[in-house]
C-alpha positions as CSV (number, residue, x, y, z in Angstrom):
1,X,-42.1,27.5,-19.6
2,X,-44.1,29.1,-16.7
3,X,-43.3,26.0,-14.3
4,X,-45.6,27.4,-11.4
5,X,-48.4,27.4,-13.9
6,X,-47.7,24.1,-15.0
7,X,-47.4,22.5,-11.7
8,X,-50.5,24.2,-10.3
9,X,-52.4,22.9,-13.3
10,X,-50.9,19.4,-13.1
11,X,-51.7,19.4,-9.3
12,X,-55.3,19.7,-10.5
13,X,-55.1,17.2,-13.0
14,X,-53.4,14.7,-10.1
15,X,-56.6,15.5,-7.8
16,X,-58.8,14.6,-10.6
17,X,-58.0,10.9,-10.3
18,X,-59.8,11.0,-6.9
19,X,-62.1,13.9,-7.2
20,X,-64.6,14.8,-9.9
21,X,-64.5,18.6,-10.5
22,X,-67.7,20.1,-11.7
23,X,-68.1,21.3,-15.4
24,X,-70.2,22.7,-18.1
25,X,-70.4,22.2,-21.7
26,X,-69.0,19.5,-23.7
27,X,-66.0,17.2,-22.7
28,X,-62.7,16.7,-23.8
29,X,-60.6,13.2,-23.6
30,X,-57.0,12.0,-24.0
31,X,-56.6,8.3,-24.4
32,X,-52.9,7.8,-23.8
33,X,-52.0,4.1,-24.4
34,X,-48.6,3.7,-22.9
35,X,-46.2,0.8,-22.5
36,X,-46.7,0.8,-18.7
37,X,-49.8,2.6,-18.1
38,X,-53.0,3.3,-20.0
39,X,-54.5,6.7,-19.1
40,X,-57.7,8.6,-19.8
41,X,-57.8,12.4,-18.9
42,X,-61.1,14.2,-19.0
43,X,-61.0,18.1,-19.3
44,X,-63.8,20.6,-20.1
45,X,-64.1,23.0,-23.0
46,X,-61.9,25.5,-21.3
47,X,-59.1,22.8,-20.5
48,X,-60.2,22.7,-16.9
49,X,-59.7,19.2,-15.3
50,X,-62.6,17.2,-14.6
51,X,-61.7,13.5,-13.9
52,X,-58.8,11.1,-14.7
53,X,-58.3,7.3,-14.5
54,X,-55.2,5.1,-15.0
55,X,-54.4,1.2,-15.0
56,X,-51.0,-0.3,-15.0
57,X,-50.7,-2.4,-18.6
58,X,-48.3,-4.5,-20.8
59,X,-50.4,-4.3,-23.9
60,X,-47.9,-2.2,-25.8
61,X,-44.5,-3.0,-26.6
62,X,-42.2,0.3,-27.7
63,X,-45.5,2.3,-28.5
64,X,-47.1,-0.6,-30.7
65,X,-50.2,-2.4,-29.5
66,X,-49.4,-6.1,-29.0
67,X,-52.3,-7.1,-27.4
68,X,-55.5,-5.4,-28.8
69,X,-58.0,-7.2,-26.8
70,X,-56.5,-6.4,-23.5
71,X,-55.9,-2.8,-24.6
72,X,-59.5,-2.7,-25.7
73,X,-60.8,-4.2,-22.3
74,X,-58.7,-1.7,-20.2
75,X,-59.9,1.5,-22.3
76,X,-63.6,0.3,-22.1
77,X,-63.2,-0.2,-18.3
78,X,-61.6,3.2,-17.8
79,X,-64.1,5.0,-19.8
80,X,-67.1,3.1,-17.8
81,X,-65.3,4.2,-14.7
82,X,-65.1,7.9,-15.8
83,X,-68.7,8.0,-17.2
84,X,-70.1,6.5,-13.8
85,X,-68.3,9.2,-12.1
86,X,-69.0,12.0,-14.5
87,X,-72.6,11.1,-15.1
88,X,-72.7,11.1,-18.8
89,X,-71.4,9.2,-21.9
90,X,-67.9,10.4,-23.2
91,X,-67.9,10.8,-27.0
92,X,-65.0,12.4,-28.5
93,X,-61.4,11.7,-27.8
94,X,-57.7,12.4,-29.0
95,X,-55.2,9.8,-29.3
96,X,-51.3,10.1,-29.7
97,X,-48.3,8.1,-30.9
98,X,-44.5,7.8,-30.0
99,X,-42.9,9.6,-32.8
100,X,-41.8,6.9,-35.7
101,X,-44.6,4.7,-34.8
102,X,-47.0,6.4,-37.2
103,X,-47.8,2.8,-38.7
104,X,-49.7,1.7,-35.7
105,X,-52.1,4.8,-35.6
106,X,-55.1,2.5,-36.9
107,X,-54.6,0.0,-34.1
108,X,-54.7,2.9,-31.7
109,X,-57.6,4.4,-33.3
110,X,-59.3,0.9,-33.5
111,X,-58.9,0.6,-29.7
112,X,-60.3,4.0,-28.8
113,X,-63.1,3.3,-31.3
114,X,-63.9,-0.1,-30.1
115,X,-64.2,1.4,-26.7
116,X,-67.1,3.7,-27.7
117,X,-65.2,6.9,-28.8
118,X,-64.9,9.1,-31.8
119,X,-61.2,9.9,-32.5
120,X,-61.2,13.5,-33.4
121,X,-57.3,14.3,-33.6
122,X,-54.2,12.1,-33.6
123,X,-50.8,13.6,-32.4
124,X,-47.2,12.6,-31.4
125,X,-46.6,12.4,-27.9
126,X,-44.0,14.9,-27.2
127,X,-45.9,17.6,-29.2
128,X,-49.0,16.9,-27.1
129,X,-46.9,17.9,-24.2
130,X,-46.4,21.2,-25.6
131,X,-50.0,22.2,-25.0
132,X,-49.4,22.0,-21.3
133,X,-45.9,23.4,-21.5
134,X,-46.3,26.1,-24.3
135,X,-42.8,26.3,-25.1
136,X,-41.5,28.8,-27.6
137,X,-37.9,27.2,-28.1
138,X,-36.6,24.3,-26.6
139,X,-36.7,20.4,-26.8
140,X,-39.3,18.3,-25.0
141,X,-38.4,15.0,-24.1
142,X,-41.1,12.5,-23.3
143,X,-39.7,9.4,-21.4
144,X,-42.3,6.7,-21.2
145,X,-42.1,3.1,-20.5
146,X,-41.1,1.9,-23.9
147,X,-39.7,4.8,-25.6
148,X,-37.7,8.1,-25.3
149,X,-39.5,10.8,-27.8
150,X,-38.2,14.2,-28.7
151,X,-40.0,17.4,-30.1
152,X,-37.7,20.2,-30.9
153,X,-39.5,23.6,-31.1
154,X,-38.7,26.9,-32.7
155,X,-41.0,29.7,-32.3
156,X,-43.6,27.5,-30.8
157,X,-43.6,25.2,-33.9
158,X,-42.5,21.5,-33.6
159,X,-39.6,21.4,-36.4
160,X,-38.2,18.0,-35.5
161,X,-39.6,14.7,-33.7
162,X,-37.8,11.7,-32.9
163,X,-38.3,8.6,-30.8
164,X,-36.2,5.6,-29.8
165,X,-36.9,2.5,-28.1
166,X,-35.4,2.8,-24.6
167,X,-37.5,4.0,-21.6
168,X,-38.7,3.2,-18.1
169,X,-38.9,-0.7,-19.0
170,X,-35.2,-0.8,-19.4
171,X,-34.7,0.6,-15.8
172,X,-36.9,-1.9,-14.4
173,X,-35.1,-4.6,-16.0
174,X,-32.0,-3.5,-14.8
175,X,-33.4,-3.0,-11.3
176,X,-34.8,-6.7,-11.4
177,X,-31.3,-8.2,-12.5
178,X,-29.4,-6.3,-9.8
179,X,-31.4,-7.4,-7.0
180,X,-32.6,-10.7,-8.4
181,X,-36.4,-10.0,-8.2
182,X,-39.1,-10.3,-10.5
183,X,-40.2,-7.6,-13.1
184,X,-43.2,-6.6,-10.8
185,X,-41.3,-6.4,-7.6
186,X,-38.7,-4.1,-9.5
187,X,-41.4,-1.8,-10.8
188,X,-42.6,-1.3,-7.3
189,X,-39.3,-0.3,-6.2
190,X,-38.6,2.1,-9.1
191,X,-42.4,3.6,-8.1
192,X,-41.4,4.1,-4.5
193,X,-39.8,7.4,-4.0
194,X,-38.3,6.8,-0.8
195,X,-35.9,4.3,-2.6
196,X,-34.8,6.5,-5.5
197,X,-31.9,7.8,-3.9
198,X,-30.8,4.1,-3.5
199,X,-31.6,2.9,-7.0
200,X,-30.3,6.0,-9.0
201,X,-26.7,4.4,-9.2
202,X,-27.9,1.1,-10.1
203,X,-29.8,2.7,-13.4
204,X,-27.4,5.4,-13.9
205,X,-26.0,3.8,-17.2
206,X,-29.5,3.4,-18.5
207,X,-30.3,7.1,-18.0
208,X,-27.0,7.9,-19.6
209,X,-28.0,6.2,-22.5
210,X,-31.3,7.9,-22.7
211,X,-29.1,11.1,-22.5
212,X,-27.1,9.6,-25.4
213,X,-30.3,9.5,-27.4
214,X,-30.9,13.3,-26.8
215,X,-27.2,14.1,-27.8
216,X,-27.7,12.0,-31.0
217,X,-30.5,14.6,-32.1
218,X,-29.6,17.9,-30.1
219,X,-26.5,19.7,-29.6
220,X,-26.0,22.6,-27.0
221,X,-26.0,25.2,-29.6
222,X,-29.4,23.9,-30.7
223,X,-31.3,24.8,-27.5
224,X,-30.6,26.1,-24.2
225,X,-33.1,23.8,-22.2
226,X,-34.6,20.2,-22.2
227,X,-37.9,20.1,-20.9
228,X,-38.6,16.5,-19.5
229,X,-42.0,14.7,-19.3
230,X,-43.4,11.3,-19.2
231,X,-43.6,8.6,-16.2
232,X,-39.9,7.5,-16.1
233,X,-39.2,11.2,-15.4
234,X,-40.7,10.9,-12.0
235,X,-37.3,9.2,-11.0
236,X,-35.8,11.7,-8.6
237,X,-32.5,13.0,-10.0
238,X,-32.9,11.8,-13.6
239,X,-32.8,15.6,-14.7
240,X,-29.6,16.0,-13.2
241,X,-28.0,13.1,-15.0
242,X,-29.3,14.3,-18.4
243,X,-28.3,17.7,-17.8
244,X,-24.8,16.7,-17.0
245,X,-24.5,14.4,-19.9
246,X,-26.0,17.0,-22.4
247,X,-24.6,20.0,-21.1
248,X,-28.0,21.5,-21.9
249,X,-30.1,22.8,-18.5
250,X,-32.7,20.1,-18.0
251,X,-36.1,21.0,-15.8
252,X,-39.2,18.8,-15.1
253,X,-42.4,19.5,-13.2
254,X,-43.3,18.2,-10.0
255,X,-45.4,15.4,-11.7
256,X,-44.4,14.6,-15.4
257,X,-46.4,11.4,-15.6
258,X,-49.7,13.1,-16.5
259,X,-48.4,15.8,-18.6
260,X,-48.6,13.8,-22.2
261,X,-52.2,12.4,-21.7
262,X,-53.3,15.7,-20.5
263,X,-51.8,17.5,-23.4
264,X,-53.5,15.0,-25.6
265,X,-56.9,15.8,-24.3
266,X,-56.2,19.6,-24.6
267,X,-56.1,18.7,-28.5
268,X,-59.3,16.9,-28.4
269,X,-61.8,18.5,-31.0
270,X,-65.5,18.6,-29.5
């Protein structure tokens, strides 16, 4: 992976949360229904960032929609915000699922269609990230709010995908119990980069559990590098714990949070 290319690209995607970039031609949208956040990323036909909107949400559990009405409302509101910023209707989108939750494809699709999109591509989340990373050989580990997903790549092709229900929500629950505070307060602490050094020892056992999920499917001889993405990977130092527990070199870009929704958008057919 060309880490510099990825970080420069993702910096533009991050900028598109507050800045709307000019574009020509048709637009591609990625709709990422996450356990902690719902994110919509808009790219042009050449995959240049145009705009991005996100909102904290608790309408999914372990990658499965548990509040259809809430999910539909949030996606509709984010779509309207983007259309107001861009000045035109957004038509086509791609969606993605955690591996192993294929039975929920229809619900995700109904949410997107209910908001006025035509779904033109359906993917799994770790594979979506590889549209950004462009890895030939290795394993992508997408640690989201509810699940940890893996995509093993050989020769640029995904040969195996796995997913298990452990993610950022579990880290937040540990923090809430440790500090005797509410879930919302613990979530705020987790997202405060200035406190990451303080909280890393508190959540270390949970991160080690995530590493054990990786170890269940991947051995050091299988790949030489683990590539991280997903919002939970924003935790400073998480890559060092995973590298120590797996024995495999582990890297992440500066902003791993928006990698998957951007990769979803790149796969949108227009």
